[in-house]
N, CA, C and O atoms as a Maestro MAE file, in Angstrom:
{
 s_m_m2io_version
 :::
 2.0.0
}

f_m_ct {
 s_m_title
 :::
 protein
 m_atom[324] {
  # First column is atom index #
  i_m_mmod_type
  r_m_x_coord
  r_m_y_coord
  r_m_z_coord
  i_m_residue_number
  s_m_chain_name
  s_m_pdb_residue_name
  s_m_pdb_atom_name
  i_m_atomic_number
  :::
  1 25 8.647 17.923 2.580 1 A "MET " " N  " 7
  2 3 9.735 17.548 3.450 1 A "MET " " CA " 6
  3 2 9.728 16.053 3.741 1 A "MET " " C  " 6
  4 15 10.800 15.454 3.813 1 A "MET " " O  " 8
  5 25 8.591 15.438 3.908 2 A "SER " " N  " 7
  6 3 8.578 14.027 4.310 2 A "SER " " CA " 6
  7 2 9.225 13.129 3.267 2 A "SER " " C  " 6
  8 15 9.842 12.125 3.624 2 A "SER " " O  " 8
  9 25 9.098 13.466 1.975 3 A "TRP " " N  " 7
  10 3 9.692 12.633 0.925 3 A "TRP " " CA " 6
  11 2 11.172 12.878 0.779 3 A "TRP " " C  " 6
  12 15 11.872 12.051 0.195 3 A "TRP " " O  " 8
  13 25 11.678 13.993 1.290 4 A "THR " " N  " 7
  14 3 13.104 14.284 1.191 4 A "THR " " CA " 6
  15 2 13.836 14.074 2.510 4 A "THR " " C  " 6
  16 15 15.030 14.359 2.604 4 A "THR " " O  " 8
  17 25 13.152 13.590 3.509 5 A "ASP " " N  " 7
  18 3 13.766 13.331 4.809 5 A "ASP " " CA " 6
  19 2 14.753 12.180 4.662 5 A "ASP " " C  " 6
  20 15 14.356 11.043 4.406 5 A "ASP " " O  " 8
  21 25 16.022 12.472 4.824 6 A "GLU " " N  " 7
  22 3 17.082 11.483 4.617 6 A "GLU " " CA " 6
  23 2 17.112 10.389 5.678 6 A "GLU " " C  " 6
  24 15 17.832 9.401 5.532 6 A "GLU " " O  " 8
  25 25 16.341 10.559 6.737 7 A "ARG " " N  " 7
  26 3 16.315 9.532 7.789 7 A "ARG " " CA " 6
  27 2 15.492 8.319 7.379 7 A "ARG " " C  " 6
  28 15 15.590 7.263 8.005 7 A "ARG " " O  " 8
  29 25 14.679 8.460 6.333 8 A "LEU " " N  " 7
  30 3 13.856 7.358 5.844 8 A "LEU " " CA " 6
  31 2 14.262 6.991 4.425 8 A "LEU " " C  " 6
  32 15 14.518 7.867 3.599 8 A "LEU " " O  " 8
  33 25 14.322 5.692 4.146 9 A "ASP " " N  " 7
  34 3 14.556 5.283 2.772 9 A "ASP " " CA " 6
  35 2 13.313 5.582 1.937 9 A "ASP " " C  " 6
  36 15 12.277 5.950 2.492 9 A "ASP " " O  " 8
  37 25 13.393 5.433 0.637 10 A "ARG " " N  " 7
  38 3 12.295 5.804 -0.273 10 A "ARG " " CA " 6
  39 2 11.037 4.960 -0.037 10 A "ARG " " C  " 6
  40 15 9.922 5.447 -0.227 10 A "ARG " " O  " 8
  41 25 11.207 3.722 0.368 11 A "LYS " " N  " 7
  42 3 10.077 2.803 0.523 11 A "LYS " " CA " 6
  43 2 9.274 3.058 1.805 11 A "LYS " " C  " 6
  44 15 8.055 2.885 1.810 11 A "LYS " " O  " 8
  45 25 9.930 3.460 2.873 12 A "THR " " N  " 7
  46 3 9.255 3.614 4.172 12 A "THR " " CA " 6
  47 2 8.107 4.625 4.142 12 A "THR " " C  " 6
  48 15 7.034 4.308 4.655 12 A "THR " " O  " 8
  49 25 8.271 5.830 3.566 13 A "PRO " " N  " 7
  50 3 7.120 6.740 3.511 13 A "PRO " " CA " 6
  51 2 5.949 6.155 2.722 13 A "PRO " " C  " 6
  52 15 4.789 6.418 3.040 13 A "PRO " " O  " 8
  53 25 6.255 5.358 1.691 14 A "CYS " " N  " 7
  54 3 5.189 4.703 0.919 14 A "CYS " " CA " 6
  55 2 4.402 3.749 1.814 14 A "CYS " " C  " 6
  56 15 3.171 3.732 1.787 14 A "CYS " " O  " 8
  57 25 5.118 2.963 2.600 15 A "ILE " " N  " 7
  58 3 4.461 2.023 3.514 15 A "ILE " " CA " 6
  59 2 3.612 2.784 4.525 15 A "ILE " " C  " 6
  60 15 2.465 2.418 4.781 15 A "ILE " " O  " 8
  61 25 4.173 3.835 5.095 16 A "LEU " " N  " 7
  62 3 3.418 4.630 6.073 16 A "LEU " " CA " 6
  63 2 2.158 5.216 5.443 16 A "LEU " " C  " 6
  64 15 1.088 5.193 6.052 16 A "LEU " " O  " 8
  65 25 2.283 5.737 4.233 17 A "ASN " " N  " 7
  66 3 1.117 6.327 3.567 17 A "ASN " " CA " 6
  67 2 0.031 5.296 3.310 17 A "ASN " " C  " 6
  68 15 -1.141 5.565 3.575 17 A "ASN " " O  " 8
  69 25 0.391 4.120 2.799 18 A "ILE " " N  " 7
  70 3 -0.664 3.162 2.485 18 A "ILE " " CA " 6
  71 2 -1.326 2.619 3.750 18 A "ILE " " C  " 6
  72 15 -2.514 2.298 3.740 18 A "ILE " " O  " 8
  73 25 -0.569 2.515 4.825 19 A "VAL " " N  " 7
  74 3 -1.173 2.075 6.092 19 A "VAL " " CA " 6
  75 2 -2.134 3.137 6.629 19 A "VAL " " C  " 6
  76 15 -3.252 2.819 7.036 19 A "VAL " " O  " 8
  77 25 -1.695 4.395 6.627 20 A "MET " " N  " 7
  78 3 -2.561 5.466 7.142 20 A "MET " " CA " 6
  79 2 -3.805 5.648 6.281 20 A "MET " " C  " 6
  80 15 -4.902 5.825 6.809 20 A "MET " " O  " 8
  81 25 -3.645 5.607 4.968 21 A "LEU " " N  " 7
  82 3 -4.801 5.768 4.079 21 A "LEU " " CA " 6
  83 2 -5.772 4.606 4.212 21 A "LEU " " C  " 6
  84 15 -6.984 4.798 4.116 21 A "LEU " " O  " 8
  85 25 -5.258 3.411 4.431 22 A "ALA " " N  " 7
  86 3 -6.140 2.256 4.654 22 A "ALA " " CA " 6
  87 2 -6.932 2.445 5.946 22 A "ALA " " C  " 6
  88 15 -8.145 2.240 5.977 22 A "ALA " " O  " 8
  89 25 -6.236 2.837 7.005 23 A "ALA " " N  " 7
  90 3 -6.905 3.028 8.294 23 A "ALA " " CA " 6
  91 2 -7.966 4.124 8.223 23 A "ALA " " C  " 6
  92 15 -8.977 4.064 8.923 23 A "ALA " " O  " 8
  93 25 -7.730 5.124 7.374 24 A "LEU " " N  " 7
  94 3 -8.696 6.213 7.196 24 A "LEU " " CA " 6
  95 2 -9.772 5.877 6.160 24 A "LEU " " C  " 6
  96 15 -10.680 6.671 5.912 24 A "LEU " " O  " 8
  97 25 -9.655 4.692 5.562 25 A "ASN " " N  " 7
  98 3 -10.609 4.208 4.554 25 A "ASN " " CA " 6
  99 2 -10.693 5.145 3.349 25 A "ASN " " C  " 6
  100 15 -11.779 5.452 2.858 25 A "ASN " " O  " 8
  101 25 -9.533 5.587 2.886 26 A "ARG " " N  " 7
  102 3 -9.438 6.454 1.707 26 A "ARG " " CA " 6
  103 2 -9.033 5.599 0.508 26 A "ARG " " C  " 6
  104 15 -7.871 5.597 0.100 26 A "ARG " " O  " 8
  105 25 -9.997 4.877 -0.050 27 A "ARG " " N  " 7
  106 3 -9.715 3.868 -1.074 27 A "ARG " " CA " 6
  107 2 -9.075 4.423 -2.334 27 A "ARG " " C  " 6
  108 15 -8.122 3.834 -2.846 27 A "ARG " " O  " 8
  109 25 -9.575 5.540 -2.848 28 A "HIS " " N  " 7
  110 3 -9.027 6.083 -4.091 28 A "HIS " " CA " 6
  111 2 -7.572 6.520 -3.899 28 A "HIS " " C  " 6
  112 15 -6.713 6.231 -4.732 28 A "HIS " " O  " 8
  113 25 -7.311 7.211 -2.804 29 A "GLU " " N  " 7
  114 3 -5.938 7.619 -2.521 29 A "GLU " " CA " 6
  115 2 -5.067 6.404 -2.239 29 A "GLU " " C  " 6
  116 15 -3.894 6.375 -2.610 29 A "GLU " " O  " 8
  117 25 -5.648 5.392 -1.574 30 A "TRP " " N  " 7
  118 3 -4.903 4.179 -1.245 30 A "TRP " " CA " 6
  119 2 -4.388 3.513 -2.515 30 A "TRP " " C  " 6
  120 15 -3.230 3.100 -2.581 30 A "TRP " " O  " 8
  121 25 -5.240 3.412 -3.507 31 A "GLU " " N  " 7
  122 3 -4.822 2.760 -4.749 31 A "GLU " " CA " 6
  123 2 -3.649 3.501 -5.395 31 A "GLU " " C  " 6
  124 15 -2.687 2.869 -5.833 31 A "GLU " " O  " 8
  125 25 -3.718 4.804 -5.456 32 A "ARG " " N  " 7
  126 3 -2.618 5.581 -6.057 32 A "ARG " " CA " 6
  127 2 -1.328 5.433 -5.269 32 A "ARG " " C  " 6
  128 15 -0.269 5.211 -5.855 32 A "ARG " " O  " 8
  129 25 -1.403 5.554 -3.948 33 A "HIS " " N  " 7
  130 3 -0.201 5.441 -3.127 33 A "HIS " " CA " 6
  131 2 0.328 4.013 -3.111 33 A "HIS " " C  " 6
  132 15 1.538 3.792 -3.078 33 A "HIS " " O  " 8
  133 25 -0.580 3.052 -3.133 34 A "PHE " " N  " 7
  134 3 -0.155 1.656 -3.198 34 A "PHE " " CA " 6
  135 2 0.605 1.389 -4.497 34 A "PHE " " C  " 6
  136 15 1.662 0.758 -4.482 34 A "PHE " " O  " 8
  137 25 0.070 1.866 -5.614 35 A "THR " " N  " 7
  138 3 0.726 1.680 -6.913 35 A "THR " " CA " 6
  139 2 2.115 2.316 -6.898 35 A "THR " " C  " 6
  140 15 3.083 1.706 -7.354 35 A "THR " " O  " 8
  141 25 2.215 3.526 -6.381 36 A "ALA " " N  " 7
  142 3 3.515 4.207 -6.292 36 A "ALA " " CA " 6
  143 2 4.467 3.433 -5.376 36 A "ALA " " C  " 6
  144 15 5.651 3.292 -5.686 36 A "ALA " " O  " 8
  145 25 3.959 2.940 -4.266 37 A "GLY " " N  " 7
  146 3 4.792 2.169 -3.343 37 A "GLY " " CA " 6
  147 2 5.312 0.888 -3.971 37 A "GLY " " C  " 6
  148 15 6.468 0.511 -3.778 37 A "GLY " " O  " 8
  149 25 4.452 0.231 -4.717 38 A "TYR " " N  " 7
  150 3 4.863 -1.000 -5.403 38 A "TYR " " CA " 6
  151 2 5.961 -0.678 -6.422 38 A "TYR " " C  " 6
  152 15 6.918 -1.438 -6.573 38 A "TYR " " O  " 8
  153 25 5.818 0.428 -7.102 39 A "ARG " " N  " 7
  154 3 6.853 0.845 -8.061 39 A "ARG " " CA " 6
  155 2 8.119 1.318 -7.358 39 A "ARG " " C  " 6
  156 15 9.197 1.298 -7.951 39 A "ARG " " O  " 8
  157 25 8.002 1.745 -6.102 40 A "ASN " " N  " 7
  158 3 9.168 2.177 -5.324 40 A "ASN " " CA " 6
  159 2 9.831 1.030 -4.566 40 A "ASN " " C  " 6
  160 15 10.733 1.254 -3.758 40 A "ASN " " O  " 8
  161 25 9.383 -0.195 -4.828 41 A "GLY " " N  " 7
  162 3 10.108 -1.333 -4.282 41 A "GLY " " CA " 6
  163 2 9.424 -2.153 -3.215 41 A "GLY " " C  " 6
  164 15 10.028 -3.095 -2.702 41 A "GLY " " O  " 8
  165 25 8.188 -1.839 -2.853 42 A "ILE " " N  " 7
  166 3 7.473 -2.686 -1.897 42 A "ILE " " CA " 6
  167 2 7.146 -3.998 -2.613 42 A "ILE " " C  " 6
  168 15 6.512 -3.994 -3.667 42 A "ILE " " O  " 8
  169 25 7.578 -5.109 -2.040 43 A "SER " " N  " 7
  170 3 7.371 -6.412 -2.676 43 A "SER " " CA " 6
  171 2 5.953 -6.939 -2.415 43 A "SER " " C  " 6
  172 15 5.239 -6.438 -1.545 43 A "SER " " O  " 8
  173 25 5.568 -7.949 -3.180 44 A "LYS " " N  " 7
  174 3 4.251 -8.570 -2.969 44 A "LYS " " CA " 6
  175 2 4.157 -9.183 -1.579 44 A "LYS " " C  " 6
  176 15 3.103 -9.125 -0.946 44 A "LYS " " O  " 8
  177 25 5.254 -9.771 -1.098 45 A "ASP " " N  " 7
  178 3 5.246 -10.333 0.270 45 A "ASP " " CA " 6
  179 2 5.052 -9.234 1.306 45 A "ASP " " C  " 6
  180 15 4.314 -9.415 2.275 45 A "ASP " " O  " 8
  181 25 5.704 -8.108 1.108 46 A "GLU " " N  " 7
  182 3 5.538 -6.987 2.035 46 A "GLU " " CA " 6
  183 2 4.111 -6.452 1.985 46 A "GLU " " C  " 6
  184 15 3.540 -6.093 3.015 46 A "GLU " " O  " 8
  185 25 3.543 -6.400 0.793 47 A "VAL " " N  " 7
  186 3 2.154 -5.950 0.646 47 A "VAL " " CA " 6
  187 2 1.226 -6.846 1.452 47 A "VAL " " C  " 6
  188 15 0.352 -6.353 2.166 47 A "VAL " " O  " 8
  189 25 1.409 -8.151 1.344 48 A "GLN " " N  " 7
  190 3 0.565 -9.081 2.101 48 A "GLN " " CA " 6
  191 2 0.718 -8.866 3.599 48 A "GLN " " C  " 6
  192 15 -0.272 -8.886 4.331 48 A "GLN " " O  " 8
  193 25 1.948 -8.659 4.064 49 A "ALA " " N  " 7
  194 3 2.172 -8.417 5.495 49 A "ALA " " CA " 6
  195 2 1.541 -7.097 5.936 49 A "ALA " " C  " 6
  196 15 0.950 -7.015 7.013 49 A "ALA " " O  " 8
  197 25 1.668 -6.071 5.101 50 A "ILE " " N  " 7
  198 3 1.086 -4.763 5.416 50 A "ILE " " CA " 6
  199 2 -0.430 -4.872 5.510 50 A "ILE " " C  " 6
  200 15 -1.038 -4.369 6.455 50 A "ILE " " O  " 8
  201 25 -1.035 -5.529 4.531 51 A "ILE " " N  " 7
  202 3 -2.495 -5.654 4.521 51 A "ILE " " CA " 6
  203 2 -2.973 -6.507 5.688 51 A "ILE " " C  " 6
  204 15 -4.035 -6.235 6.247 51 A "ILE " " O  " 8
  205 25 -2.229 -7.517 6.063 52 A "HIS " " N  " 7
  206 3 -2.580 -8.321 7.247 52 A "HIS " " CA " 6
  207 2 -2.590 -7.430 8.485 52 A "HIS " " C  " 6
  208 15 -3.502 -7.508 9.309 52 A "HIS " " O  " 8
  209 25 -1.573 -6.586 8.608 53 A "HIS " " N  " 7
  210 3 -1.495 -5.663 9.743 53 A "HIS " " CA " 6
  211 2 -2.675 -4.693 9.729 53 A "HIS " " C  " 6
  212 15 -3.269 -4.413 10.770 53 A "HIS " " O  " 8
  213 25 -3.008 -4.186 8.551 54 A "VAL " " N  " 7
  214 3 -4.155 -3.282 8.410 54 A "VAL " " CA " 6
  215 2 -5.431 -3.980 8.854 54 A "VAL " " C  " 6
  216 15 -6.238 -3.397 9.578 54 A "VAL " " O  " 8
  217 25 -5.620 -5.231 8.425 55 A "ALA " " N  " 7
  218 3 -6.837 -5.971 8.786 55 A "ALA " " CA " 6
  219 2 -6.948 -6.153 10.295 55 A "ALA " " C  " 6
  220 15 -8.036 -6.042 10.862 55 A "ALA " " O  " 8
  221 25 -5.831 -6.431 10.936 56 A "VAL " " N  " 7
  222 3 -5.848 -6.641 12.395 56 A "VAL " " CA " 6
  223 2 -6.184 -5.348 13.133 56 A "VAL " " C  " 6
  224 15 -6.982 -5.356 14.070 56 A "VAL " " O  " 8
  225 25 -5.579 -4.242 12.716 57 A "TYR " " N  " 7
  226 3 -5.720 -2.999 13.469 57 A "TYR " " CA " 6
  227 2 -6.798 -2.053 12.949 57 A "TYR " " C  " 6
  228 15 -7.327 -1.253 13.721 57 A "TYR " " O  " 8
  229 25 -7.139 -2.123 11.656 58 A "ALA " " N  " 7
  230 3 -8.147 -1.218 11.103 58 A "ALA " " CA " 6
  231 2 -9.454 -1.937 10.785 58 A "ALA " " C  " 6
  232 15 -10.461 -1.295 10.488 58 A "ALA " " O  " 8
  233 25 -9.439 -3.256 10.845 59 A "GLY " " N  " 7
  234 3 -10.651 -4.029 10.608 59 A "GLY " " CA " 6
  235 2 -10.543 -4.899 9.361 59 A "GLY " " C  " 6
  236 15 -9.950 -4.510 8.355 59 A "GLY " " O  " 8
  237 25 -11.130 -6.079 9.456 60 A "VAL " " N  " 7
  238 3 -11.085 -7.043 8.358 60 A "VAL " " CA " 6
  239 2 -11.700 -6.485 7.074 60 A "VAL " " C  " 6
  240 15 -11.121 -6.680 6.005 60 A "VAL " " O  " 8
  241 25 -12.855 -5.793 7.130 61 A "PRO " " N  " 7
  242 3 -13.403 -5.263 5.874 61 A "PRO " " CA " 6
  243 2 -12.422 -4.333 5.138 61 A "PRO " " C  " 6
  244 15 -12.344 -4.365 3.910 61 A "PRO " " O  " 8
  245 25 -11.692 -3.521 5.872 62 A "VAL " " N  " 7
  246 3 -10.705 -2.633 5.255 62 A "VAL " " CA " 6
  247 2 -9.580 -3.462 4.640 62 A "VAL " " C  " 6
  248 15 -9.142 -3.186 3.524 62 A "VAL " " O  " 8
  249 25 -9.118 -4.467 5.360 63 A "GLY " " N  " 7
  250 3 -8.072 -5.339 4.841 63 A "GLY " " CA " 6
  251 2 -8.503 -6.068 3.580 63 A "GLY " " C  " 6
  252 15 -7.721 -6.196 2.637 63 A "GLY " " O  " 8
  253 25 -9.730 -6.542 3.557 64 A "VAL " " N  " 7
  254 3 -10.262 -7.243 2.382 64 A "VAL " " CA " 6
  255 2 -10.321 -6.286 1.190 64 A "VAL " " C  " 6
  256 15 -9.947 -6.660 0.078 64 A "VAL " " O  " 8
  257 25 -10.780 -5.070 1.409 65 A "GLU " " N  " 7
  258 3 -10.844 -4.086 0.328 65 A "GLU " " CA " 6
  259 2 -9.449 -3.734 -0.189 65 A "GLU " " C  " 6
  260 15 -9.248 -3.597 -1.395 65 A "GLU " " O  " 8
  261 25 -8.490 -3.589 0.723 66 A "CYS " " N  " 7
  262 3 -7.115 -3.308 0.309 66 A "CYS " " CA " 6
  263 2 -6.557 -4.461 -0.523 66 A "CYS " " C  " 6
  264 15 -5.870 -4.226 -1.516 66 A "CYS " " O  " 8
  265 25 -6.841 -5.693 -0.134 67 A "MET " " N  " 7
  266 3 -6.362 -6.843 -0.892 67 A "MET " " CA " 6
  267 2 -7.003 -6.881 -2.276 67 A "MET " " C  " 6
  268 15 -6.342 -7.215 -3.260 67 A "MET " " O  " 8
  269 25 -8.275 -6.543 -2.353 68 A "ARG " " N  " 7
  270 3 -8.952 -6.506 -3.649 68 A "ARG " " CA " 6
  271 2 -8.285 -5.483 -4.566 68 A "ARG " " C  " 6
  272 15 -8.030 -5.766 -5.737 68 A "ARG " " O  " 8
  273 25 -8.008 -4.315 -4.042 69 A "ILE " " N  " 7
  274 3 -7.353 -3.270 -4.827 69 A "ILE " " CA " 6
  275 2 -5.935 -3.697 -5.207 69 A "ILE " " C  " 6
  276 15 -5.508 -3.484 -6.342 69 A "ILE " " O  " 8
  277 25 -5.209 -4.291 -4.275 70 A "ALA " " N  " 7
  278 3 -3.841 -4.742 -4.554 70 A "ALA " " CA " 6
  279 2 -3.826 -5.763 -5.684 70 A "ALA " " C  " 6
  280 15 -2.980 -5.686 -6.575 70 A "ALA " " O  " 8
  281 25 -4.741 -6.705 -5.658 71 A "ARG " " N  " 7
  282 3 -4.810 -7.709 -6.733 71 A "ARG " " CA " 6
  283 2 -5.072 -7.041 -8.085 71 A "ARG " " C  " 6
  284 15 -4.486 -7.426 -9.097 71 A "ARG " " O  " 8
  285 25 -5.951 -6.045 -8.094 72 A "LYS " " N  " 7
  286 3 -6.261 -5.315 -9.321 72 A "LYS " " CA " 6
  287 2 -5.012 -4.612 -9.847 72 A "LYS " " C  " 6
  288 15 -4.714 -4.679 -11.040 72 A "LYS " " O  " 8
  289 25 -4.290 -3.945 -8.969 73 A "VAL " " N  " 7
  290 3 -3.081 -3.222 -9.364 73 A "VAL " " CA " 6
  291 2 -2.012 -4.199 -9.854 73 A "VAL " " C  " 6
  292 15 -1.368 -3.952 -10.874 73 A "VAL " " O  " 8
  293 25 -1.819 -5.315 -9.129 74 A "PHE " " N  " 7
  294 3 -0.852 -6.329 -9.572 74 A "PHE " " CA " 6
  295 2 -1.190 -6.814 -10.974 74 A "PHE " " C  " 6
  296 15 -0.302 -6.944 -11.815 74 A "PHE " " O  " 8
  297 25 -2.461 -7.082 -11.233 75 A "ALA " " N  " 7
  298 3 -2.892 -7.578 -12.546 75 A "ALA " " CA " 6
  299 2 -2.620 -6.540 -13.628 75 A "ALA " " C  " 6
  300 15 -2.160 -6.886 -14.716 75 A "ALA " " O  " 8
  301 25 -2.901 -5.275 -13.341 76 A "GLU " " N  " 7
  302 3 -2.658 -4.215 -14.320 76 A "GLU " " CA " 6
  303 2 -1.174 -4.077 -14.631 76 A "GLU " " C  " 6
  304 15 -0.789 -3.925 -15.790 76 A "GLU " " O  " 8
  305 25 -0.345 -4.130 -13.597 77 A "ILE " " N  " 7
  306 3 1.102 -4.004 -13.795 77 A "ILE " " CA " 6
  307 2 1.643 -5.216 -14.551 77 A "ILE " " C  " 6
  308 15 2.482 -5.069 -15.440 77 A "ILE " " O  " 8
  309 25 1.166 -6.412 -14.202 78 A "ASP " " N  " 7
  310 3 1.616 -7.628 -14.884 78 A "ASP " " CA " 6
  311 2 1.234 -7.625 -16.358 78 A "ASP " " C  " 6
  312 15 1.991 -8.124 -17.190 78 A "ASP " " O  " 8
  313 25 0.076 -7.073 -16.692 79 A "GLN " " N  " 7
  314 3 -0.362 -7.003 -18.093 79 A "GLN " " CA " 6
  315 2 0.540 -6.088 -18.912 79 A "GLN " " C  " 6
  316 15 0.735 -6.312 -20.107 79 A "GLN " " O  " 8
  317 25 1.088 -5.064 -18.277 80 A "LYS " " N  " 7
  318 3 1.943 -4.108 -18.997 80 A "LYS " " CA " 6
  319 2 3.350 -4.652 -19.252 80 A "LYS " " C  " 6
  320 15 4.098 -4.093 -20.054 80 A "LYS " " O  " 8
  321 25 3.707 -5.740 -18.571 81 A "LYS " " N  " 7
  322 3 5.044 -6.322 -18.735 81 A "LYS " " CA " 6
  323 2 5.166 -7.064 -20.033 81 A "LYS " " C  " 6
  324 15 6.225 -7.616 -20.332 81 A "LYS " " O  " 8
  :::
 }
 m_bond[323] {
  # First column is bond index #
  i_m_from
  i_m_to
  i_m_order
  :::
  1 1 2 1
  2 2 3 1
  3 3 4 2
  4 3 5 1
  5 5 6 1
  6 6 7 1
  7 7 8 2
  8 7 9 1
  9 9 10 1
  10 10 11 1
  11 11 12 2
  12 11 13 1
  13 13 14 1
  14 14 15 1
  15 15 16 2
  16 15 17 1
  17 17 18 1
  18 18 19 1
  19 19 20 2
  20 19 21 1
  21 21 22 1
  22 22 23 1
  23 23 24 2
  24 23 25 1
  25 25 26 1
  26 26 27 1
  27 27 28 2
  28 27 29 1
  29 29 30 1
  30 30 31 1
  31 31 32 2
  32 31 33 1
  33 33 34 1
  34 34 35 1
  35 35 36 2
  36 35 37 1
  37 37 38 1
  38 38 39 1
  39 39 40 2
  40 39 41 1
  41 41 42 1
  42 42 43 1
  43 43 44 2
  44 43 45 1
  45 45 46 1
  46 46 47 1
  47 47 48 2
  48 47 49 1
  49 49 50 1
  50 50 51 1
  51 51 52 2
  52 51 53 1
  53 53 54 1
  54 54 55 1
  55 55 56 2
  56 55 57 1
  57 57 58 1
  58 58 59 1
  59 59 60 2
  60 59 61 1
  61 61 62 1
  62 62 63 1
  63 63 64 2
  64 63 65 1
  65 65 66 1
  66 66 67 1
  67 67 68 2
  68 67 69 1
  69 69 70 1
  70 70 71 1
  71 71 72 2
  72 71 73 1
  73 73 74 1
  74 74 75 1
  75 75 76 2
  76 75 77 1
  77 77 78 1
  78 78 79 1
  79 79 80 2
  80 79 81 1
  81 81 82 1
  82 82 83 1
  83 83 84 2
  84 83 85 1
  85 85 86 1
  86 86 87 1
  87 87 88 2
  88 87 89 1
  89 89 90 1
  90 90 91 1
  91 91 92 2
  92 91 93 1
  93 93 94 1
  94 94 95 1
  95 95 96 2
  96 95 97 1
  97 97 98 1
  98 98 99 1
  99 99 100 2
  100 99 101 1
  101 101 102 1
  102 102 103 1
  103 103 104 2
  104 103 105 1
  105 105 106 1
  106 106 107 1
  107 107 108 2
  108 107 109 1
  109 109 110 1
  110 110 111 1
  111 111 112 2
  112 111 113 1
  113 113 114 1
  114 114 115 1
  115 115 116 2
  116 115 117 1
  117 117 118 1
  118 118 119 1
  119 119 120 2
  120 119 121 1
  121 121 122 1
  122 122 123 1
  123 123 124 2
  124 123 125 1
  125 125 126 1
  126 126 127 1
  127 127 128 2
  128 127 129 1
  129 129 130 1
  130 130 131 1
  131 131 132 2
  132 131 133 1
  133 133 134 1
  134 134 135 1
  135 135 136 2
  136 135 137 1
  137 137 138 1
  138 138 139 1
  139 139 140 2
  140 139 141 1
  141 141 142 1
  142 142 143 1
  143 143 144 2
  144 143 145 1
  145 145 146 1
  146 146 147 1
  147 147 148 2
  148 147 149 1
  149 149 150 1
  150 150 151 1
  151 151 152 2
  152 151 153 1
  153 153 154 1
  154 154 155 1
  155 155 156 2
  156 155 157 1
  157 157 158 1
  158 158 159 1
  159 159 160 2
  160 159 161 1
  161 161 162 1
  162 162 163 1
  163 163 164 2
  164 163 165 1
  165 165 166 1
  166 166 167 1
  167 167 168 2
  168 167 169 1
  169 169 170 1
  170 170 171 1
  171 171 172 2
  172 171 173 1
  173 173 174 1
  174 174 175 1
  175 175 176 2
  176 175 177 1
  177 177 178 1
  178 178 179 1
  179 179 180 2
  180 179 181 1
  181 181 182 1
  182 182 183 1
  183 183 184 2
  184 183 185 1
  185 185 186 1
  186 186 187 1
  187 187 188 2
  188 187 189 1
  189 189 190 1
  190 190 191 1
  191 191 192 2
  192 191 193 1
  193 193 194 1
  194 194 195 1
  195 195 196 2
  196 195 197 1
  197 197 198 1
  198 198 199 1
  199 199 200 2
  200 199 201 1
  201 201 202 1
  202 202 203 1
  203 203 204 2
  204 203 205 1
  205 205 206 1
  206 206 207 1
  207 207 208 2
  208 207 209 1
  209 209 210 1
  210 210 211 1
  211 211 212 2
  212 211 213 1
  213 213 214 1
  214 214 215 1
  215 215 216 2
  216 215 217 1
  217 217 218 1
  218 218 219 1
  219 219 220 2
  220 219 221 1
  221 221 222 1
  222 222 223 1
  223 223 224 2
  224 223 225 1
  225 225 226 1
  226 226 227 1
  227 227 228 2
  228 227 229 1
  229 229 230 1
  230 230 231 1
  231 231 232 2
  232 231 233 1
  233 233 234 1
  234 234 235 1
  235 235 236 2
  236 235 237 1
  237 237 238 1
  238 238 239 1
  239 239 240 2
  240 239 241 1
  241 241 242 1
  242 242 243 1
  243 243 244 2
  244 243 245 1
  245 245 246 1
  246 246 247 1
  247 247 248 2
  248 247 249 1
  249 249 250 1
  250 250 251 1
  251 251 252 2
  252 251 253 1
  253 253 254 1
  254 254 255 1
  255 255 256 2
  256 255 257 1
  257 257 258 1
  258 258 259 1
  259 259 260 2
  260 259 261 1
  261 261 262 1
  262 262 263 1
  263 263 264 2
  264 263 265 1
  265 265 266 1
  266 266 267 1
  267 267 268 2
  268 267 269 1
  269 269 270 1
  270 270 271 1
  271 271 272 2
  272 271 273 1
  273 273 274 1
  274 274 275 1
  275 275 276 2
  276 275 277 1
  277 277 278 1
  278 278 279 1
  279 279 280 2
  280 279 281 1
  281 281 282 1
  282 282 283 1
  283 283 284 2
  284 283 285 1
  285 285 286 1
  286 286 287 1
  287 287 288 2
  288 287 289 1
  289 289 290 1
  290 290 291 1
  291 291 292 2
  292 291 293 1
  293 293 294 1
  294 294 295 1
  295 295 296 2
  296 295 297 1
  297 297 298 1
  298 298 299 1
  299 299 300 2
  300 299 301 1
  301 301 302 1
  302 302 303 1
  303 303 304 2
  304 303 305 1
  305 305 306 1
  306 306 307 1
  307 307 308 2
  308 307 309 1
  309 309 310 1
  310 310 311 1
  311 311 312 2
  312 311 313 1
  313 313 314 1
  314 314 315 1
  315 315 316 2
  316 315 317 1
  317 317 318 1
  318 318 319 1
  319 319 320 2
  320 319 321 1
  321 321 322 1
  322 322 323 1
  323 323 324 2
  :::
 }
}
C-alpha cells in the first residue's frame, strides 16, 4: 500500500525509506533502497542534503557510512553510462 498511496509522489517513499534505514543502521538494505531512490529521481544534491540530515539526527558515523555507500553507487551507475 505505501508504494501505491497516491498522496505521495514516487520519490517521497524512497526518501523516507533511506532515512529510516540509515537511522536503523541497516547498511545492506540502505544501499538497495538508495540505488532505487536514485533511479526514481532523487538527485545528487538531494542525496547530500538527506545524508547531512541523517548525520545530524542519527549520528556522524552513520552519515559518513551513508556517504561512502552513496559514492560507491554513484560510481557504479556512472560507469554503466
